[in-house]
N, C-alpha and C positions, 0 to 999 in steps of 0.2 A: 505494498500498500505506499507508495510513494506520494508523498505530498508535493502540491504545485506551490510554487510561488508566485503570487497573483501580482506583486510589485517589483519594481526596478531594484534589484539588490547589489549591495557590493560588499567586500571584505577589507577592512582594513586591518593589515598585519605585516609582523616583521618580514624582511626578507627571506629569514631563517626559516620562520614558519611557511611561508610558501614555498619555498625550495624544498623542504621535507616532506610537504603534501601537495607536490605538482601534480600528479596522476588524479588524485581524489579532486582538485580544484579544478582541473580540465574538465573532467566528467561533470561536475556542478555547473560550469560556464555552458558547456553543450548543451546539458539538459534545461538548465533553469535560466542561463544568460547572467550567471553571477559574475561581476564585475571584479576583479582584485585591483586594490590601490596598495600598492608596495611604497615605501619611502621611510620605512621603519627599519630599525638594526635592532638587537638586544646589546650591541656593543655601544650603543649612544644614545642613551634615553633623552639626552639633551635636545637631538636632532629630532625624536618622536615629540618631545613637547612643542618644537618648533613649528613642526608641519602640521600640529593637529587639525588647525582651524584652516589651512591651505586644502586640507585632505576632505574638511567640510564643505566648502567653497566649491572644488572640484565636483563633489557628488552633487550638490546642488545643481550645478552648472550641467552636468550629466542626465538630471532628471531623477535621480536615485532616489526612491521614497524609505528605502530602509536598508540599513547599515548596521552589519555586523564587525563588532571590534574584538581583536585578540586581546586577551589580558596579559599585560606585560609583566615580566619578573619583578620583584620587589615591589609590587602593588601595595605594599602594606607599609611603605616607609622611603622617604626622599621624593627623587624625582619620579621614580615609578607611581607612587602614591598621589602625587601632583597630577599626573596625566591622566590615572585613572577615575579621580576625584572629578577633573574636570568632565571627562567622559560620562560619568555616573550622572553629574548635574546636568549635561546638555541633552541625556536621553528624555525621550518621551515615554512615561510609563503607562501603559495601557491595561 
C-alpha cells in the first residue's frame, strides 16, 4: 500500500545523507517527484545555518508545498540545536 504524495515535496539533507541513500532517493524522485536540496554537510554546521533560509526561499520559488528536513547531529546543543530549533519554529504543525 504505497502512499502517494499529493503535494510537491522536497528533502533538505546533508550531502552525506544524500550520498548514503542515493538509490532510495532516486526511487522516491522517480515515483513521487521528490526533490532533494543539498547544501548541507555534517562537517560544517555553520554553513547549514547560513543556508537554511536560502533553501526555504528556493523551495518557495519551486512551488514546493511540503519540506522534509534531516535531523542534524548534535541537535541538542550548539549550532545543531540552533538550526533544528529554527526548523521546528518554522514548521507548520498540522
